[in-house]
C-alpha positions as CSV (number, residue, x, y, z in Angstrom):
1,M,39.1,47.0,66.2
2,D,41.3,50.0,66.4
3,S,40.6,52.9,63.8
4,Y,43.5,54.2,61.9
5,L,44.5,56.7,59.2
6,I,48.0,57.2,57.5
7,Q,48.7,61.1,57.3
8,V,51.0,62.0,54.5
9,N,53.4,64.8,55.1
10,G,55.3,66.5,52.2
11,P,55.7,70.1,50.4
12,G,53.2,70.0,47.8
13,D,53.5,68.2,44.7
14,H,57.3,67.8,44.6
15,A,58.2,66.1,47.5
16,P,60.6,63.3,46.5
17,L,60.0,61.7,50.2
18,L,56.7,61.3,52.3
19,D,56.4,61.3,56.1
20,V,54.2,58.6,56.9
21,H,52.1,58.5,60.2
22,L,50.2,55.6,61.4
23,K,47.7,57.1,64.0
24,T,45.5,54.6,66.4
25,N,43.7,55.2,69.4
26,G,44.7,58.9,69.5
27,N,48.5,57.8,69.7
28,S,50.8,58.9,66.7
29,M,53.7,56.2,65.9
30,S,56.0,57.3,62.9
31,L,57.1,54.8,60.2
32,G,59.5,56.7,58.8
33,K,60.4,58.3,55.4
34,V,59.4,56.0,52.3
35,K,59.5,56.9,48.6
36,G,56.5,58.0,47.5
37,R,54.9,59.6,44.3
38,K,51.7,62.0,44.0
39,P,49.0,59.8,44.7
40,R,46.4,59.6,41.4
41,W,44.0,57.2,39.7
42,A,45.6,55.2,36.9
43,V,43.2,52.6,36.2
44,R,43.1,51.5,32.3
45,A,41.7,48.6,30.6
46,S,43.8,45.7,29.7
47,E,45.5,45.3,26.1
48,M,43.2,42.1,25.6
49,S,39.8,44.2,26.2
50,K,41.1,46.9,23.5
51,K,42.1,43.9,21.1
52,T,38.6,42.0,21.7
53,F,36.3,43.1,18.7
54,N,33.3,41.4,17.6
55,P,32.5,42.1,14.1
56,V,28.6,41.5,14.6
57,R,27.9,43.2,17.5
58,A,30.0,46.5,16.0
59,I,28.1,46.6,12.8
60,V,24.6,45.7,14.2
61,D,24.9,48.4,17.7
62,S,25.8,51.0,14.8
63,M,23.1,50.3,12.8
64,K,20.8,53.4,14.6
65,V,17.5,52.7,12.6
66,E,13.9,52.1,13.8
67,P,11.2,49.8,12.5
68,N,8.3,50.5,10.9
69,P,6.1,51.0,13.6
70,K,3.1,50.2,11.0
71,K,4.7,46.3,10.8
72,A,5.6,44.1,13.5
73,M,9.2,43.5,13.8
74,I,9.9,40.2,12.2
75,S,13.8,39.1,13.2
76,L,15.6,36.5,10.8
77,S,19.4,37.6,12.1
78,L,19.7,35.4,15.5
79,G,21.0,31.8,15.4
80,D,19.1,31.1,18.4
81,P,16.5,28.0,17.7
82,T,14.7,28.5,20.9
83,V,13.5,32.3,20.5
84,F,10.2,31.7,18.9
85,G,9.3,28.2,20.9
86,N,8.5,26.4,17.9
87,L,11.6,24.1,18.5
88,P,11.6,22.7,22.0
89,T,13.8,20.6,23.1
90,N,12.6,16.9,23.8
91,D,10.9,16.0,27.0
92,E,13.6,13.3,27.7
93,V,16.1,15.9,27.7
94,T,14.0,18.4,30.3
95,R,13.3,15.1,32.7
96,A,16.8,14.4,32.8
97,V,18.0,17.6,34.1
98,K,15.2,17.9,36.7
99,E,15.9,14.7,38.0
100,V,19.6,15.4,38.3
101,L,18.8,18.6,39.9
102,D,16.5,16.8,42.4
103,S,18.8,14.4,43.5
104,G,21.1,17.2,45.0
105,R,24.4,15.0,43.8
106,Y,25.8,17.7,41.1
107,N,25.7,20.9,43.2
108,G,29.5,20.9,44.0
109,Y,32.6,21.7,41.8
110,A,33.4,19.1,39.3
111,P,37.1,18.5,37.5
112,S,37.7,21.3,35.4
113,V,37.9,19.0,32.5
114,G,34.1,17.1,33.2
115,Y,33.3,14.5,35.7
116,Q,35.1,11.2,34.2
117,S,31.5,9.5,33.8
118,C,30.1,12.4,31.5
119,R,33.6,12.3,29.6
120,E,33.3,8.6,29.2
121,A,29.4,9.3,27.7
122,V,30.8,11.6,25.2
123,A,33.5,9.4,24.3
124,A,31.0,6.5,23.9
125,Y,28.7,8.6,21.6
126,Y,31.0,9.7,19.2
127,N,33.2,6.7,19.2
128,C,33.6,4.7,15.7
129,P,36.2,2.4,14.4
130,E,37.2,5.4,12.0
131,A,38.0,7.6,15.1
132,P,38.2,6.1,18.2
133,L,37.5,8.1,21.3
134,E,38.0,7.5,25.0
135,A,37.3,9.5,27.9
136,Q,41.0,11.1,27.9
137,D,40.4,12.3,24.6
138,V,37.2,14.3,25.9
139,I,37.3,18.2,27.4
140,L,34.0,19.3,28.7
141,T,33.8,23.2,28.3
142,S,31.2,26.1,29.0
143,G,29.6,25.8,25.5
144,C,31.2,25.1,22.0
145,S,32.1,28.8,22.1
146,Q,34.6,27.9,25.0
147,A,35.6,24.5,23.2
148,I,36.8,27.4,20.4
149,E,38.5,29.6,22.8
150,L,40.6,26.5,24.9
151,A,41.7,24.8,21.5
152,L,42.5,28.6,19.7
153,A,44.4,29.0,22.8
154,V,46.3,25.8,23.1
155,L,47.3,25.6,19.6
156,A,48.5,29.3,18.8
157,N,50.7,32.1,20.4
158,P,50.4,35.7,19.8
159,G,52.2,36.7,17.0
160,Q,51.2,33.3,15.0
161,N,48.1,33.1,12.6
162,I,45.1,31.0,11.8
163,L,43.0,30.1,8.7
164,V,39.5,30.9,9.1
165,P,36.9,30.6,6.5
166,R,35.4,34.0,4.9
167,P,32.3,33.9,5.1
168,G,32.4,32.8,8.3
169,F,31.4,32.7,12.1
170,S,32.5,35.9,13.6
171,L,33.8,34.5,17.0
172,Y,37.0,33.0,15.3
173,K,38.4,36.4,14.4
174,T,37.1,37.9,17.6
175,L,38.8,35.2,20.1
176,A,42.0,35.4,17.8
177,L,42.3,39.3,17.7
178,S,42.2,38.9,21.7
179,M,44.8,36.9,22.0
180,G,47.2,38.7,19.7
181,I,46.9,35.9,17.0
182,E,46.8,37.0,13.0
183,V,43.6,35.9,11.2
184,K,44.1,35.1,7.7
185,L,40.5,34.3,5.6
186,Y,40.5,31.7,3.3
187,N,37.7,32.1,0.5
188,L,34.5,29.7,0.3
189,L,32.9,29.8,-3.1
190,P,29.5,30.3,-3.2
191,E,28.9,28.9,-7.0
192,K,30.0,25.5,-5.5
193,S,27.9,25.6,-2.8
194,W,30.5,27.4,-0.5
195,E,33.0,24.9,-1.0
196,I,36.9,25.7,0.0
197,D,38.7,27.5,-2.4
198,L,41.9,25.1,-1.9
199,K,44.3,26.9,-3.5
200,H,43.4,30.1,-2.1
201,L,43.5,27.9,1.4
202,E,47.1,27.0,0.9
203,S,48.7,30.0,-0.5
204,L,48.1,31.5,2.7
205,V,50.0,28.5,5.0
206,D,53.3,30.0,6.2
207,E,56.0,29.2,9.0
208,K,53.5,31.2,11.7
209,T,50.4,29.1,10.3
210,A,49.2,27.7,13.8
211,C,45.8,25.9,12.6
212,L,43.3,25.7,10.3
213,I,39.3,26.1,11.3
214,V,37.1,24.2,9.3
215,N,33.3,24.6,10.0
216,N,30.9,21.8,8.6
217,P,28.2,22.6,8.5
218,S,28.5,26.2,8.2
219,N,27.3,29.1,10.1
220,P,26.4,31.5,8.2
221,C,26.4,29.6,4.9
222,G,24.0,26.6,5.9
223,S,26.6,24.5,3.4
224,V,27.7,20.7,4.1
225,F,31.2,19.5,2.6
226,S,31.2,16.2,0.8
227,K,33.3,13.4,1.7
228,S,35.7,14.0,-1.2
229,H,36.1,17.9,-0.5
230,L,36.9,16.9,3.2
231,Q,39.4,14.5,2.3
232,K,41.1,17.5,0.0
233,I,41.0,19.7,2.7
234,L,42.6,17.0,5.0
235,A,45.6,16.4,1.9
236,V,46.3,20.3,2.3
237,A,46.6,19.9,6.1
238,S,48.5,17.3,5.7
239,R,51.3,18.6,3.3
240,Q,51.6,21.5,5.2
241,C,51.7,19.9,8.6
242,V,48.7,22.5,9.7
243,P,46.4,20.7,12.4
244,I,42.5,21.1,12.2
245,L,40.2,22.8,14.9
246,A,36.9,21.4,13.6
247,D,34.1,23.3,14.6
248,E,31.2,20.5,14.2
249,I,28.3,21.9,16.3
250,Y,26.1,21.4,13.6
251,G,27.2,18.0,13.1
252,D,24.1,15.9,11.5
253,M,21.7,18.7,11.2
254,V,21.9,18.2,7.5
255,F,19.1,17.9,5.1
256,A,18.1,15.3,2.5
257,D,20.4,14.0,0.0
258,C,23.3,15.2,2.4
259,K,25.3,13.3,4.9
260,Y,27.4,14.7,7.2
261,E,31.2,13.3,7.5
262,P,32.8,14.4,11.0
263,I,36.5,15.2,9.5
264,A,38.4,13.1,12.0
265,T,36.5,9.8,10.4
266,L,38.1,10.7,7.3
267,S,42.1,11.4,8.7
268,T,44.7,9.0,9.6
269,N,47.6,11.7,10.4
270,V,46.3,14.8,10.7
271,P,45.7,16.0,14.3
272,I,42.2,17.2,14.7
273,L,40.6,19.0,17.8
274,S,36.9,18.8,17.0
275,C,34.5,21.4,18.8
276,G,31.0,20.7,19.6
277,G,28.2,20.7,22.3
278,L,24.3,20.2,23.1
279,A,23.3,24.0,21.7
280,K,21.8,23.4,18.4
281,R,21.3,19.8,17.6
282,W,19.3,19.2,21.5
283,L,18.2,23.0,20.8
284,V,19.4,24.4,24.5
285,P,22.0,26.5,23.8
286,G,21.6,28.6,27.2
287,W,22.6,25.4,29.0
288,R,26.5,26.1,27.8
289,M,27.4,22.6,27.7
290,G,30.2,22.3,25.0
291,W,33.0,19.5,24.7
292,I,36.4,19.2,22.7
293,L,37.4,15.8,21.2
294,I,41.0,15.1,20.8
295,H,42.0,13.0,17.5
296,D,45.4,12.5,17.7
297,R,46.2,8.8,16.1
298,R,49.5,9.7,15.0
299,D,50.5,11.2,18.7
300,I,51.4,14.9,16.9
301,F,49.7,16.8,19.8
302,G,51.3,14.3,22.2
303,N,51.0,14.9,25.8
304,E,51.8,18.7,25.5
305,I,48.3,19.8,23.8
306,R,46.5,17.7,26.6
307,D,48.2,18.9,29.3
308,G,47.9,22.6,27.7
309,L,43.9,21.8,27.4
310,L,44.0,21.1,30.9
311,R,45.7,23.8,32.1
312,L,43.2,26.1,30.3
313,S,40.2,24.5,31.8
314,Q,41.2,25.1,35.0
315,R,40.9,29.0,34.5
316,I,36.9,28.6,35.3
317,L,36.9,25.1,36.5
318,G,34.4,23.7,33.9
319,P,31.1,23.9,32.8
320,C,27.5,23.3,34.7
321,T,27.9,20.5,36.9
322,I,23.9,19.9,36.5
323,V,23.9,19.7,33.2
324,Q,26.8,17.3,33.0
325,G,25.0,14.9,35.4
326,A,22.1,14.4,32.8
327,L,24.4,14.6,30.0
328,E,24.5,10.7,29.8
329,R,20.9,10.5,29.5
330,I,20.5,13.4,27.4
331,L,23.0,11.6,24.7
332,H,22.1,8.2,25.2
333,Q,18.3,8.3,25.3
334,T,17.1,11.0,23.4
335,P,14.5,9.3,20.8
336,P,15.5,9.3,17.4
337,E,12.2,10.8,16.2
338,F,13.3,14.1,18.3
339,Y,15.9,15.0,15.6
340,H,14.0,13.7,12.9
341,N,11.0,15.8,13.9
342,T,13.8,19.1,13.8
343,L,15.1,18.1,10.7
344,S,11.8,18.0,9.0
345,I,11.0,21.6,9.7
346,L,14.2,23.0,8.7
347,K,15.3,20.9,5.7
348,P,14.5,21.4,1.9
349,I,12.3,18.7,0.5
350,L,12.6,18.9,-3.2
351,M,8.9,19.5,-4.7
352,A,8.8,19.7,-8.5
353,G,7.0,22.8,-9.8
354,I,6.9,25.0,-6.8
355,L,10.2,26.7,-6.6
356,V,9.2,29.5,-8.4
357,M,6.7,32.0,-7.2
358,T,5.6,35.3,-8.6
359,S,4.2,36.8,-5.1
360,F,3.6,36.1,-1.9
361,R,1.4,38.8,-1.2
362,K,-1.5,36.8,-3.0
363,P,-0.6,33.4,-2.6
364,S,-1.1,31.1,-6.1
365,P,-1.9,27.6,-5.5
366,A,2.0,27.1,-6.2
367,A,2.9,29.4,-3.4
368,K,-0.1,27.4,-0.9
369,A,1.7,24.0,-2.2
370,V,5.2,25.4,-0.8
371,T,3.7,26.5,2.6
372,Q,3.6,22.6,2.9
373,A,7.5,22.1,2.6
374,S,10.4,22.6,4.9
375,N,11.4,26.2,6.2
376,A,14.7,26.2,3.9
377,D,12.2,25.4,0.8
378,L,10.2,28.3,1.8
379,C,12.8,31.0,2.1
380,Y,14.9,29.7,-1.0
381,A,12.0,29.6,-3.1
382,A,10.4,33.0,-2.3
383,L,13.8,34.8,-2.3
384,S,14.8,33.2,-5.8
385,A,11.7,34.6,-7.0
386,I,12.5,38.0,-6.5
387,P,14.7,40.2,-8.6
388,G,18.1,41.3,-7.6
389,L,18.6,38.7,-5.2
390,Q,20.4,35.1,-5.5
391,P,20.1,33.0,-2.5
392,V,22.4,29.9,-2.1
393,R,20.5,26.5,-1.4
394,P,21.5,25.4,2.2
395,A,22.4,21.6,3.0
396,G,22.4,22.2,6.8
397,A,22.8,23.8,9.9
398,M,20.2,26.8,10.5
399,Y,21.0,29.1,7.5
400,L,20.7,30.6,4.1
401,M,22.8,33.4,2.5
402,V,21.4,35.7,-0.1
403,E,23.6,37.7,-2.6
404,I,22.4,41.3,-3.2
405,E,22.7,42.2,-6.9
406,M,23.9,45.6,-5.8
407,E,24.2,47.0,-9.4
408,H,20.4,46.7,-9.6
409,F,20.1,48.6,-6.2
410,P,22.5,51.7,-6.7
411,E,21.1,53.7,-4.2
412,F,22.2,51.6,-1.4
413,E,26.1,51.7,-0.8
414,N,26.4,47.9,0.4
415,D,24.8,45.2,2.3
416,V,24.7,47.2,5.5
417,E,22.8,50.0,4.3
418,F,20.3,47.6,2.7
419,T,19.5,45.8,5.5
420,E,19.1,49.0,7.4
421,R,16.7,50.1,5.0
422,L,15.1,46.8,4.7
423,I,14.4,47.1,8.7
424,S,13.3,51.0,8.8
425,E,10.6,50.1,5.9
426,Q,9.4,46.5,6.3
427,S,10.8,45.7,10.0
428,V,12.4,42.7,8.9
429,F,15.6,42.2,10.1
430,C,18.3,39.7,8.3
431,L,22.2,40.0,9.5
432,P,24.6,42.0,6.6
433,A,27.0,39.2,5.8
434,T,29.6,42.1,6.2
435,C,29.6,40.6,9.9
436,F,30.9,37.7,8.0
437,E,33.6,39.3,5.9
438,Y,31.7,38.8,3.1
439,P,30.0,42.0,1.8
440,N,26.7,42.4,-0.8
441,F,25.1,39.5,0.8
442,F,23.1,38.7,4.1
443,R,22.3,35.9,6.1
444,V,18.5,34.4,6.8
445,V,17.8,32.5,10.0
446,I,15.4,29.7,9.0
447,T,14.0,28.4,12.3
448,V,11.4,31.1,13.1
449,P,7.8,29.5,12.3
450,E,6.4,29.0,8.8
451,E,3.7,31.9,8.7
452,M,6.6,34.3,9.7
453,I,9.1,33.3,6.8
454,L,6.0,33.5,4.7
455,E,5.5,37.1,5.8
456,A,8.9,38.2,5.8
457,C,9.8,37.1,2.2
458,S,6.5,39.0,1.5
459,R,7.9,42.1,2.7
460,I,11.2,41.8,1.4
461,Q,9.9,40.9,-2.0
462,E,8.0,44.3,-1.8
463,F,10.9,46.2,-0.9
464,C,13.0,44.9,-3.7
465,E,10.3,45.4,-6.2
466,M,10.2,49.3,-4.9
467,H,14.0,49.9,-5.1
468,Y,15.1,47.4,-7.6
469,Q,16.4,49.1,-10.9
470,G,17.1,47.6,-14.2
471,A,20.4,48.0,-16.3
472,E,19.2,51.4,-17.8
473,G,17.4,52.8,-14.2
474,A,20.5,51.8,-12.6
475,Q,22.9,53.8,-15.1
476,D,20.4,56.6,-14.8
477,L,20.4,56.9,-11.2
478,E,24.0,56.8,-11.0
479,C,24.3,59.8,-13.4
480,D,22.1,61.4,-11.3
481,K,24.1,60.9,-8.5
């Protein structure tokens, strides 16, 4: 191949025109005068990247604090059930993937919305008379997070707004702001087990509202909405003609005396995009398999939303084909006892007389009895006994929210500073709820092993006892400041 160079001639920085010569093999060929500019690098980040903001990462990454070197770190912050190895997926699930991999039949590209047979498997799994589904109603995605992204992208334009729960999963805001979509936060009520403040919700709706996000069961609250409450939510959406984006990734992960109701099974006229996946119920978040279920019995979405989802899915050409190939077997052959065993570790079992403890450093007989209960029981019972903390009992998912009575901890400005000091003094990492737009709370993940929960609760108790100020003490400290 001939070597060449481009020679640029001109009187310094002010040349309006440049002489361009192409030299090949020592011969010069003039290409004439071309309009030019001073060459310079001008690489800039896109506007979308500048608008992308993850509240969790922004807060956590700014927490420049070292744990106590004398105590092993206990992290109660990450919603990944696989971290500690105490919640493995079922053998049937892993065998399904191994056999698909060995078959060599799923190594190529699949349709961007997923293989037809896999969409049929998902539709069959979730189909019911109250909310019928066919394969054409299923879009397979790279995890539930991509399902949420596609659903937002198809429903909302830049300049419109969406209604998002507070406290709520931070990804909703991250995705919306990067797309130029305004976020309006509606309140959840801790005194009502995190039900939606329906009056506040409806007051936020305007002509630019594109959709309402309903997260049930909830991250970070661990709440599960009753059938009657879901019906009231649907009534608001129906009155205001606002479609629902239902984040139901924790569907069926509910505790004793609670029932999970897919919101689409209660609606006859509100169009719903329901987002889910394998991550939580099957305990394989890294496999990145999610889906969107399109519920549109009144044909309000019509072909436009379906076609839009198809086009958007073509941006990355669909989720992992290996996991797709195993999907039918995972959904339909995972033994029921697997789900039961997972919930038996997480779910609260009400046990009379053991929900109040005085100390975890020297376990009383009551404390020892509690260790036979579930993780959610352990957390709720222990944290309820600590002065200055008010946990809200969870009903599902993998989380528990705890209120910090900040007036009793006046040396801390907010929940972020409280959790920072908890790390530096006790090496326990809980996520400050400012990450979820809800200050003066923190979130605890309940998927860690039982002994770690007991140790973490003991350290939190020690920390609070050291810093707790009664009403008089808190006033004195404020005066000193």
